[in-house]
C-alpha positions in Angstrom: 3.5 -5.1 16.9 0.0 -6.2 18.1 -0.8 -9.8 18.8 -3.4 -11.1 16.3 -5.2 -14.2 15.5 -6.9 -13.8 12.2 -6.6 -10.1 11.4 -2.8 -10.0 11.1 -3.1 -9.2 7.4 -5.3 -6.2 8.1 -3.1 -5.1 11.0 0.0 -5.2 8.7 -1.5 -2.4 6.6 -1.4 0.2 9.4 2.4 0.3 9.8 2.7 0.6 6.0 0.2 3.4 6.0 2.2 5.2 8.7 5.4 4.8 6.6 3.8 6.4 3.6 2.0 9.2 5.6 5.2 10.0 7.4 7.1 10.4 4.2 9.5 7.6 5.0 8.4 5.5 2.0 6.7 6.1 -1.3 5.5 2.5 -1.8 5.0 -0.3 0.8 4.1 -3.9 0.2 2.0 -5.0 3.2 -0.5 -7.7 3.9 -0.8 -11.2 5.2 -1.2 -14.8 4.0 -3.1 -17.8 5.2 -1.0 -20.6 6.7 -1.6 -24.3 6.7 -2.7 -25.4 10.2 0.2 -27.4 11.5 0.7 -28.7 15.0 3.1 -25.9 15.9 0.9 -23.1 14.7 -2.1 -24.5 16.5 -0.1 -24.9 19.7 1.2 -21.3 19.3 -2.4 -20.0 18.9 -3.6 -22.0 21.8 -0.9 -20.5 23.9 -2.2 -17.0 23.2 -5.8 -18.2 24.1 -6.8 -17.2 20.6 -8.6 -20.5 19.8 -12.1 -21.2 21.0 -12.4 -23.7 23.8 -16.1 -24.6 23.3 -18.1 -25.7 20.3 -21.0 -23.4 19.4 -23.7 -24.4 17.1 -24.3 -21.9 14.2 -27.5 -19.9 14.5 -27.7 -18.8 10.9 -26.6 -19.9 7.5 -26.7 -23.3 5.8 -25.0 -25.1 8.7 -27.8 -24.1 11.1 -30.5 -26.2 9.4 
C-alpha cells in the first residue's frame, strides 16, 4: 500500500478497481474518510514528513486580500 497524506481515499479506489477488473470481485466498497486531527495523527503525519514546515501566504482567493 502506498503512503498517503490526503489522497488516501482516492488511492483506495485503485485496489478495488484491480479486484473488479481481475474478476476477483463483482462489487467493492472503497474510499476514505476524514479524521479528526488528534495529537497522535498529527505526530504520525509529521513523522512521515507529510506536514508543511513553513507558513506560506496565499497568493489567490479570499485569504490573499
